[in-house]
Backbone as CSV, one residue per row, in Angstrom:
resi,resn,N_x,N_y,N_z,CA_x,CA_y,CA_z,C_x,C_y,C_z
1,MET,30.225,-9.731,-5.254,30.829,-10.308,-3.884,31.860,-11.327,-4.300
2,ARG,32.461,-11.627,-3.371,33.659,-12.820,-4.014,33.724,-14.028,-3.155
3,VAL,33.399,-14.934,-3.864,33.605,-16.586,-3.054,34.470,-17.429,-3.446
4,ARG,35.203,-17.928,-2.355,36.741,-18.477,-2.306,36.204,-19.826,-2.968
5,ARG,35.109,-20.492,-2.689,34.851,-22.192,-3.289,33.118,-22.070,-3.420
6,PRO,32.963,-21.464,-5.053,31.771,-21.366,-5.362,31.014,-23.193,-5.019
7,GLU,31.635,-24.252,-5.510,31.190,-25.889,-5.362,30.683,-25.865,-3.921
8,LEU,31.250,-25.252,-2.963,30.390,-25.628,-1.577,29.070,-24.670,-1.605
9,VAL,29.165,-23.424,-2.068,27.613,-22.676,-2.318,26.644,-23.419,-3.456
10,LEU,27.158,-23.792,-4.046,26.160,-24.997,-4.782,25.800,-25.814,-4.032
11,ALA,26.661,-26.277,-3.333,26.260,-27.636,-2.441,25.446,-27.135,-1.474
12,GLY,25.690,-26.190,-0.790,24.829,-25.697,0.375,23.571,-25.472,-0.276
13,ALA,23.444,-24.858,-1.110,21.785,-24.526,-2.506,20.932,-26.005,-2.639
14,VAL,22.071,-26.937,-2.884,21.041,-28.059,-2.844,20.483,-28.648,-1.680
15,MET,21.653,-28.477,-0.640,21.011,-29.178,0.333,20.020,-28.198,1.344
16,LEU,19.960,-26.812,0.465,18.822,-26.501,1.107,17.582,-26.640,0.302
17,SER,17.552,-27.201,-0.594,16.595,-27.576,-1.700,16.365,-29.145,-1.626
18,LEU,16.743,-29.934,-0.668,16.496,-31.346,-0.897,15.007,-31.384,-0.360
19,PRO,14.850,-30.894,0.793,13.524,-31.339,1.323,12.087,-30.885,0.183
20,MET,12.687,-30.072,-0.669,11.570,-30.058,-1.975,11.469,-30.989,-2.793
21,VAL,12.563,-31.678,-2.986,12.430,-33.291,-3.657,11.235,-34.226,-3.737
22,PRO,10.551,-34.559,-2.312,9.255,-35.260,-2.636,8.195,-34.300,-3.048
23,GLY,8.322,-33.508,-3.059,6.752,-32.572,-3.557,7.078,-32.521,-5.371
24,ILE,8.201,-32.080,-5.480,8.519,-32.150,-6.948,7.826,-33.672,-7.183
25,LEU,8.383,-34.575,-6.564,8.281,-35.642,-7.588,6.918,-36.066,-7.539
26,ASP,5.940,-35.976,-6.382,4.936,-35.862,-6.229,3.677,-35.426,-7.211
27,GLY,4.477,-33.950,-7.826,3.799,-33.012,-8.412,3.018,-32.335,-7.894
28,ALA,3.418,-31.771,-6.525,3.028,-30.858,-5.221,3.972,-29.440,-5.694
29,VAL,4.902,-29.608,-5.921,5.469,-28.683,-6.353,5.901,-28.256,-8.006
30,GLY,5.298,-27.456,-8.588,5.929,-27.356,-10.203,7.398,-27.068,-10.447
31,ALA,7.482,-26.966,-11.641,8.814,-27.103,-11.860,9.436,-25.491,-11.667
32,THR,8.776,-24.659,-11.978,9.244,-23.320,-12.272,9.006,-22.594,-10.681
33,THR,8.245,-23.290,-9.812,8.461,-22.721,-8.248,9.676,-23.433,-7.836
34,ALA,10.021,-24.729,-7.949,11.327,-25.246,-7.702,12.415,-24.654,-8.236
35,LEU,12.632,-24.086,-9.251,13.431,-23.470,-10.314,13.852,-22.137,-9.609
36,VAL,12.970,-21.473,-9.096,13.083,-20.242,-8.186,13.394,-20.570,-6.575
37,ARG,12.523,-21.375,-6.183,13.209,-21.673,-4.778,14.818,-21.771,-4.803
38,PHE,15.384,-22.944,-5.961,16.291,-23.264,-6.091,17.716,-22.297,-6.193
39,LEU,16.821,-21.152,-6.988,17.951,-19.844,-7.083,18.019,-18.847,-6.118
40,VAL,17.007,-18.977,-5.412,16.873,-18.081,-4.103,17.712,-18.749,-3.058
41,ALA,17.877,-20.226,-3.327,18.650,-21.045,-2.144,20.127,-20.389,-2.555
42,VAL,20.360,-20.465,-3.933,21.786,-19.901,-4.567,21.895,-18.768,-3.737
43,LEU,21.143,-17.805,-4.013,21.930,-16.600,-3.937,21.987,-16.497,-1.918
44,VAL,21.056,-17.141,-1.063,21.300,-16.910,-0.009,22.348,-17.466,0.413
45,CYS,23.033,-18.741,-0.177,24.418,-19.390,0.018,25.229,-18.599,-0.710
46,TRP,25.289,-17.818,-1.702,25.997,-16.973,-2.080,26.466,-15.953,-1.025
47,VAL,25.350,-15.038,-0.918,25.729,-14.081,0.108,26.334,-14.699,1.325
48,ALA,25.791,-15.903,1.981,26.801,-16.250,3.251,28.024,-16.495,2.785
49,GLY,28.551,-17.430,1.858,29.919,-17.504,1.430,30.788,-16.238,1.253
50,ALA,29.772,-14.844,0.567,30.578,-13.974,0.238,31.346,-13.487,1.902
51,VAL,29.901,-13.453,3.063,30.128,-12.802,4.192,31.534,-13.938,5.135
52,LEU,31.793,-15.096,4.718,32.409,-15.634,5.375,33.776,-15.443,4.822
53,THR,33.905,-15.678,3.534,34.871,-15.265,2.938,35.672,-14.241,3.268
54,SER,35.178,-13.264,3.454,35.470,-11.541,3.799,35.906,-11.773,5.311
55,LEU,35.040,-12.397,6.007,35.557,-12.366,7.347,36.838,-12.997,7.720
56,LEU,36.714,-13.929,6.976,37.936,-14.706,7.147,39.256,-14.199,6.557
57,ASP,39.253,-13.544,5.343,39.820,-12.819,4.675,40.760,-11.870,5.408
58,ARG,39.771,-11.194,6.017,39.975,-10.154,7.117,40.833,-10.515,8.046
59,TYR,40.759,-11.356,8.674,41.215,-11.992,10.039,42.563,-12.383,9.280
60,SER,42.944,-12.931,7.993,43.804,-13.717,7.657,44.913,-12.587,7.270
61,GLU,44.510,-11.630,6.925,45.224,-10.253,6.637,45.670,-9.773,7.716
62,GLN,44.877,-9.642,8.751,45.686,-8.937,9.975,46.516,-10.107,10.828
63,SER,46.442,-11.325,10.529,47.351,-11.843,11.294,49.044,-12.086,10.479
64,ARG,48.570,-12.282,8.815,49.569,-11.480,8.781,50.717,-10.530,8.545
65,ARG,49.930,-9.562,8.809,50.487,-8.181,9.133,51.125,-8.256,10.720
66,ALA,50.744,-8.829,11.539,51.104,-9.216,12.480,52.344,-9.881,12.617
67,GLU,52.241,-11.020,11.664,53.399,-11.799,11.581,54.500,-10.852,10.584
68,ILE,54.090,-9.784,9.709,55.402,-9.576,9.356,56.302,-8.340,10.099
69,VAL,55.267,-8.220,10.879,55.816,-6.450,11.867,56.639,-7.337,13.037
70,ARG,56.337,-8.807,13.181,56.878,-9.277,14.381,58.729,-9.685,13.647
71,THR,58.214,-10.096,12.574,59.707,-10.737,11.624,60.414,-9.066,11.090
72,ILE,59.515,-8.100,11.001,60.622,-6.855,10.895,61.584,-6.610,12.180
73,GLU,60.677,-6.862,13.297,61.295,-6.325,14.637,62.041,-7.092,15.200
74,ALA,62.199,-8.329,14.479,63.369,-9.229,15.003,64.401,-9.402,14.367
75,ALA,64.332,-9.032,12.743,65.402,-8.401,11.944,66.244,-7.034,12.393
76,GLN,65.525,-6.185,12.827,66.132,-5.199,13.605,66.667,-5.339,14.628
77,ARG,66.129,-5.979,15.436,66.948,-6.352,17.021,68.466,-7.023,16.407
78,ALA,68.303,-8.317,15.163,69.320,-8.814,15.038,70.454,-7.962,14.641
79,ALA,70.167,-7.309,13.537,70.815,-6.394,13.074,71.381,-5.162,13.996
80,ALA,71.268,-4.858,14.837,71.506,-3.763,16.066,72.323,-4.789,17.102
81,GLN,72.259,-5.802,16.812,73.107,-6.642,18.010,74.460,-6.846,17.266
82,ARG,74.111,-7.315,15.923,75.285,-7.560,14.894,76.239,-6.102,15.119
83,ALA,75.522,-5.439,14.499,76.499,-3.752,14.506,76.943,-3.461,15.971
84,ALA,76.470,-4.000,17.581,77.343,-3.809,18.332,78.287,-4.448,18.563
85,ALA,78.300,-5.678,18.013,79.422,-6.735,18.345,80.354,-6.578,17.159
86,ASP,80.038,-6.095,15.962,80.976,-5.602,15.188,81.860,-4.264,15.855
87,THR,80.928,-3.757,16.483,81.564,-2.059,16.784,82.645,-2.416,18.196
88,ALA,82.153,-3.664,18.952,82.935,-4.244,20.006,84.347,-4.599,19.854
89,ALA,84.264,-5.736,18.296,84.780,-6.072,18.043,86.216,-5.036,17.074
90,ARG,85.908,-4.440,16.584,87.115,-3.451,15.956,87.559,-2.506,17.289
91,ALA,86.648,-2.152,18.491,87.575,-1.446,19.555,88.754,-2.425,19.877
92,ALA,88.463,-3.608,19.777,88.835,-4.779,20.788,90.358,-4.598,20.017
93,ASP,90.183,-4.580,18.508,91.014,-4.748,17.897,92.295,-3.493,17.652
94,ARG,91.490,-2.480,17.617,92.620,-1.114,18.049,93.197,-0.931,19.086
95,SER,92.828,-1.767,20.164,93.237,-1.892,21.520,94.398,-2.789,21.722
96,GLY,94.959,-3.549,20.863,95.833,-4.676,21.071,96.999,-3.702,21.534
97,PRO,98.246,-5.026,21.703,98.963,-4.504,22.645,100.533,-3.867,21.764
98,PHE,100.148,-3.968,20.170,100.963,-3.488,19.061,100.107,-2.110,18.507
99,GLU,99.868,-1.364,19.171,98.966,-0.132,18.757,100.070,0.676,18.471
100,ALA,99.785,1.005,16.891,100.638,2.263,16.342,100.285,3.632,17.233
101,ASN,101.874,4.183,17.468,101.848,5.191,17.695,102.304,6.041,16.634
102,PRO,101.528,6.992,16.756,101.814,8.134,15.476,103.100,8.850,16.061
103,GLY,103.306,9.402,16.945,104.382,10.487,17.376,106.073,9.989,17.592
């Protein structure tokens, strides 16, 4: 599971663990328990970050594909217009007043 911004994952885990700080300072929560809770918070935040990254990547990939298709279609239209203009220009050049008479 890939996460684009792991520092935000750790910041989220710290935020989830902050309510536990007074209990740690008072001695109501042991160090082992606090560490396990923090690791669970990191795991939960990592999974949430991976899901969010996957969702954003999927939508950005669809958007990029749509933009590529639009660009290709615009290039094909422009090429067709240029080809039509070139054909019309060649036809106009051949039908000038000094057309060669082979016979």
